[in-house]
C-alpha positions in Angstrom: 94.2 88.8 100.1 92.2 87.9 97.0 94.4 85.0 95.0 94.1 87.6 92.3 96.0 90.4 93.6 99.4 88.6 93.9 102.2 90.9 93.1 104.6 88.2 93.5 104.2 84.0 93.2 106.2 81.9 95.2 105.8 78.2 93.6 108.1 74.8 94.5 108.4 72.8 96.5 105.9 72.0 100.0 105.1 70.0 102.7 103.4 69.0 105.1 105.8 68.5 108.7 104.7 66.4 111.8 106.6 66.8 115.0 106.3 64.6 117.8 106.7 65.9 121.5 109.6 64.0 122.4 110.8 65.9 125.4 108.6 62.8 127.2 110.1 59.6 125.6 113.2 59.8 127.4 115.8 56.3 126.5 118.3 56.2 122.9 116.8 56.8 119.3 117.5 53.2 119.4 115.5 52.1 122.3 112.9 53.9 121.6 112.9 52.9 117.6 112.9 48.6 118.5 110.3 47.1 117.1 107.4 46.1 119.1 108.1 48.8 121.8 105.6 51.6 122.3 107.5 55.1 123.1 105.1 57.6 124.7 105.6 60.9 123.0 103.3 63.8 123.7 101.5 66.5 121.8 102.3 66.8 117.5 102.9 70.2 116.0 101.8 70.0 112.6 103.4 72.7 110.5 103.9 73.3 106.3 107.3 73.3 105.2 109.4 74.1 102.1 109.8 77.1 100.2 106.3 77.6 99.2 105.1 77.8 103.0 109.0 79.4 103.9 109.0 82.0 101.3 106.0 82.5 100.9 104.6 83.3 104.0 107.0 85.0 105.1 106.7 87.8 102.7 102.8 87.9 103.6 103.2 88.6 106.7 106.0 91.1 105.2 102.9 92.4 104.0 103.4 91.6 100.2 100.4 90.4 98.4 101.3 87.1 97.5 100.0 83.6 95.6 101.7 80.1 96.8 101.8 77.7 94.5 102.6 74.2 95.9 101.3 70.4 94.5 99.4 68.3 97.0 97.0 65.0 96.8 93.1 65.3 97.7 94.3 63.5 100.6 94.0 64.0 104.0 97.2 65.5 104.6 96.3 68.3 100.9 93.4 69.6 103.4 95.6 70.0 106.1 98.2 72.0 104.4 95.2 74.0 103.1 94.2 74.8 106.3 97.3 75.9 107.9 98.1 78.1 105.0 94.2 79.4 105.5 95.5 79.9 108.9 97.6 83.1 108.1 95.0 84.2 105.7 92.2 83.9 103.7 92.3 83.0 100.1 96.5 82.2 100.4 95.7 78.5 99.3 93.6 79.7 96.3 96.5 79.1 94.1 97.7 75.4 95.3 97.7 72.8 93.3 95.6 69.4 93.7 96.3 66.6 92.0 93.5 64.1 91.8 95.0 60.4 92.8 98.1 61.3 94.6 99.7 61.7 98.0 100.7 65.1 99.8 104.4 65.3 100.8 104.7 64.9 104.6 107.6 64.5 106.9 107.5 62.9 110.5 110.2 64.6 112.3 111.9 62.6 115.0 113.7 65.1 117.9 114.5 63.7 121.0 116.6 65.8 123.8 120.3 66.0 123.0 120.8 64.1 119.7 120.2 65.5 115.8 117.0 65.1 114.7 116.1 62.2 112.3 113.9 63.1 109.0 111.7 60.3 107.4 110.4 62.1 104.3 107.6 61.3 101.6 108.7 63.4 98.7 104.9 62.8 96.9 103.2 65.5 94.9 106.0 67.4 94.7 107.7 64.7 92.0 105.2 65.0 89.4 105.6 69.5 89.3 105.7 70.4 85.9 105.8 73.3 83.8 101.9 73.3 82.5 100.7 72.7 86.7 101.1 76.4 86.2 98.5 77.7 83.8 98.8 81.5 82.7 96.4 82.3 84.3 98.0 81.7 87.7 101.1 84.5 86.7 98.1 87.4 85.7 99.0 90.6 87.2 102.5 89.1 89.1 105.5 91.0 88.5 107.7 88.6 90.4 107.9 84.6 90.3 109.7 82.8 92.4 110.6 79.1 92.4 112.4 77.0 95.4 114.3 73.8 96.2 114.6 71.4 92.4 116.7 69.3 93.5 113.3 68.2 95.9 111.5 67.9 92.8 112.2 64.8 91.0 110.4 66.1 87.5 112.3 69.6 87.8 116.1 67.5 87.8 115.2 64.8 85.7 116.6 64.8 82.1 118.9 67.0 82.3 116.8 69.7 83.8 114.2 70.3 81.1 110.8 70.8 83.2 112.5 73.4 85.2 114.3 75.2 82.4 109.8 74.5 80.6 108.9 76.2 83.9 111.4 79.3 84.3 111.3 80.3 80.5 108.0 79.8 80.5 108.0 82.7 83.5 109.7 84.6 82.2 108.1 85.2 78.5 105.3 85.6 80.6 106.7 88.9 81.3 107.9 88.4 84.8 111.1 89.0 86.7 112.2 85.2 87.8 114.0 83.9 91.1 114.9 80.2 91.7 116.4 79.0 95.1 117.9 75.3 95.4 118.4 72.9 98.4 121.1 70.6 98.9 120.2 67.0 98.2 121.2 63.8 99.6 124.2 62.5 97.8 123.7 59.4 97.3 120.0 60.3 96.0 119.0 60.9 92.3 118.9 64.1 92.6 122.5 63.9 94.7 123.3 62.6 91.5 122.2 64.6 88.7 123.9 66.6 86.2 124.2 70.2 88.5 126.6 72.3 86.1 124.4 71.3 83.2 121.2 71.5 84.8 122.2 75.2 85.6 123.8 76.6 82.4 120.4 75.2 80.6 118.2 77.7 83.0 120.2 80.5 84.6 119.5 82.2 81.2 116.0 82.7 82.2 116.6 83.6 85.7 117.3 87.1 86.6 118.1 86.4 90.9 119.2 83.3 91.9 119.3 82.5 95.6 121.3 79.2 96.7 123.2 78.7 99.7 127.2 78.1 99.5 126.9 74.7 100.3 124.7 74.2 98.0 126.4 75.9 94.7 129.5 74.7 96.2 128.0 70.9 95.3 126.9 70.9 92.6 129.8 73.2 90.8 132.5 71.5 93.0 131.3 68.4 94.0 134.7 66.9 94.4 135.7 69.9 96.4 132.7 69.6 98.3 133.4 65.7 99.1 137.1 67.0 100.0 136.1 68.7 102.4 133.5 66.5 104.0 135.5 64.1 104.5 138.6 65.8 106.1 136.4 67.8 108.6 133.6 64.7 109.1 130.9 66.9 108.4 129.1 68.7 105.7 128.6 72.0 107.3 131.4 73.8 105.3 130.4 77.5 106.0 133.8 78.3 107.8 136.1 76.8 104.8 134.1 79.8 102.5 136.2 83.3 101.9 135.8 86.1 99.5 137.8 84.9 96.4 135.8 81.5 96.6 132.8 83.7 96.9 133.5 85.7 94.0 134.4 82.7 91.5 131.2 80.7 92.3 129.1 83.8 91.6 130.9 84.6 88.6 130.5 81.8 87.2 126.8 81.5 87.7 126.6 85.2 86.1 128.6 83.4 83.4 125.5 81.2 82.9 123.1 83.9 82.3 122.1 84.9 85.7 121.7 89.1 86.6 122.2 88.7 90.1 123.4 86.1 92.3 123.1 85.8 96.1 124.6 83.4 98.5 123.4 83.3 101.2 126.1 82.8 104.4 124.2 80.9 107.1 125.2 83.2 110.4 128.1 85.0 108.1 125.1 86.8 106.2 124.2 87.4 102.3 126.7 87.9 99.9 125.6 89.3 96.5 127.3 89.4 92.7 125.9 91.4 90.1 126.4 91.6 86.2 128.7 94.2 85.0 126.4 94.5 81.6 123.7 96.9 82.0 121.9 95.6 79.3 121.1 91.8 81.1 119.9 94.1 84.1 117.8 95.8 81.2 115.8 92.4 80.9 115.0 91.9 84.3 111.4 92.1 83.9 108.8 94.4 85.6 111.1 94.3 89.3 114.6 95.5 86.9 116.2 98.3 88.7 115.0 101.7 87.2 117.3 103.6 85.6 118.1 106.0 88.0 119.3 103.3 90.4 120.6 100.4 87.7 124.2 102.1 88.4 124.0 101.3 91.6 122.9 97.4 90.8 125.7 96.8 88.0 129.1 95.5 88.3 129.0 95.3 92.7 130.2 92.7 94.9 128.9 93.2 98.3 128.4 90.8 101.8 126.1 92.0 103.8 126.7 90.8 108.1 124.0 89.6 109.9 122.2 91.9 112.8 122.2 90.9 116.4 119.2 89.0 117.8 119.0 86.2 120.2 118.7 83.3 118.6 115.6 80.4 119.0 116.1 78.6 116.6 117.3 78.7 112.9 114.4 77.3 110.7 113.5 78.5 107.5 116.0 81.6 108.2 117.8 81.2 104.6 114.1 81.1 102.9 113.0 84.2 105.0 116.0 85.7 103.8 115.2 85.4 100.3 111.5 87.3 101.2 113.2 89.6 102.8 115.4 90.2 99.7 112.1 90.0 97.0 110.6 92.5 99.1 113.8 95.3 97.9 114.2 94.1 95.0 109.8 94.2 94.4 110.0 97.8 95.6 112.6 99.1 94.1 115.6 99.7 96.9 118.5 100.3 96.4 121.3 97.2 96.6 122.7 98.2 99.3 119.1 98.8 101.4 118.0 95.3 99.8 120.5 93.6 101.0 120.3 95.3 104.2 116.4 94.0 104.1 117.3 90.8 103.6 119.5 89.8 106.4 116.6 91.9 108.9 114.0 89.5 107.8 116.5 86.0 108.2 117.0 88.2 111.6 114.3 88.1 112.6 113.0 84.7 112.0 116.0 83.8 114.4 114.4 85.3 117.2 111.4 81.9 116.9 111.9 79.0 117.2 109.6 78.1 113.8 109.9 79.0 110.3 107.7 82.3 110.1 106.3 83.8 113.3 109.0 85.7 113.9 108.8 87.4 110.5 106.9 90.8 111.3 105.9 93.7 109.2 107.8 95.2 106.1 108.0 98.9 108.2 108.8 97.0 111.3 112.2 95.2 109.9 113.1 99.2 108.1 112.1 100.5 111.7 114.7 98.1 113.5 117.1 99.1 110.6 116.3 102.7 110.9 117.0 103.0 114.9 120.8 101.6 114.3 120.2 97.8 115.1 123.8 96.4 115.6 125.6 94.0 113.1 127.5 90.7 113.9 131.1 91.3 113.5 131.7 87.5 112.5 131.8 86.7 108.7 134.1 85.1 106.0 137.7 85.9 105.4 137.2 89.5 102.8 141.1 89.9 102.2 141.2 93.3 99.9 137.5 93.9 100.9 136.8 97.0 102.5 134.0 97.8 105.0 131.4 100.6 103.5 128.9 102.4 105.7 125.2 101.6 104.4 123.6 104.3 106.5 121.2 104.1 109.4 125.2 103.3 110.8 124.7 100.0 109.0 127.8 98.6 107.1 128.0 96.5 104.5 131.8 94.9 102.9 132.0 95.7 99.0 135.3 94.1 97.6 137.6 96.5 95.6 
C-alpha cells in the first residue's frame, strides 16, 4: 500500500512496548526489584502500542487504505517502531513524523505471573506533537482523520487544549470527516488535572464522531462522581455502575458541545451510540457523512450493541479495534445498525488473540461472521425503558424509546 493512497489517516499517540517474559522469574515483585539483585527473565516481546498502532493497524488488517501518523525520535526505539509497522505492510510507516533530537516513546511492561502489570512509561515525542506536524499534503486524498489519546500528549492538553483545537479544526477545514478518541490519564498527573470539560467544549465543534470510553468521559465530565465511586468501591473499573440514563445524559452533553455522533465504549457490555437530532449537523460531517437516503437512520438515534460471544485470550487494544470497525462502517456508508455491529464484531475478533491487532481479520470475514448468526452476549448495562430491536442476520440491538 502506498502512503499516498490513504483513505483514512490515523494520528496521535504511538509508543514501543518492551515486554520481558517473566514466567520463570519467581518470587515477589518487591523481591525482583531489590537494588543490586539480578532477576532472570526470558525473551522480550517488542510491539507497538497506542492509538496510531492499534486503530491504524486494525483498519489496515480490515483492508482499508490507511496512513499512520505518530511522532517518533530519530533513535533506536524510533527505528524499531518503523520496522514493526513496516512488518504489517510496505509503506505503513511512510506517514510517521521523525523529530531530530527527540526520543521515542516507550514502555517497559513488567508482568510477573499472578499480579497486575507495572508500566514504566516515557512519553517521548508524543508530548511535542503539534498541529503544524500535520502538513496539508499529508491529508491529501484522505476522507477521514482520526486522532487518538490526546490526554497522553502534553501539548494537546496544555493551554486549555489550544493545540488540539488547532489540529482538529485544521483537519475539518481541509474537508475531512474528523473523529476523536481519548485515554484516561492518571488523576494526579498534569493531564489528570487539566480542565477537560473546557477542552472538550472548544474542540468538539470540530469533531464529527467522538468515541471515548464510559470511564474516560465520566472522569472528564463528572470528576466528583468518578472519584466518589472509585473511593467507595476501591476500584477505577466503574462500568458496572453505569446505566442507560447516565449514558444518555453524558452523550447528550457531548452532542450539545458540538459532536454529531457520540459513541461510548463499554468494554464487555458493548458499544453505546447517540446521534444528533439535527439533520443539518449530520450533513456537515464531510466525505463520510451518511448519504441522503440513509441520513434519517442516523438522526436522533440512541442504540446499544451487545458484544458478540468469543473465547477471550486478551483484551489489549479491544477498544481501539472497536473504533476501527466503527470507522470502517462509516467510511463504507453503512446503516448505523450495521456500523455498530461491525464495530463490536471487530472488537470481538481482537480479544480472540492476546495481542492488540493480530486477531483482526479481513472486513469481509467480520461481516460474514455477523451474517452467519454470530451469537451475542446477553450481559449489558441496565436499560430501563429501552427496547430490543432486530438488526438483521439474527443480531439484535437495544434502542431507547
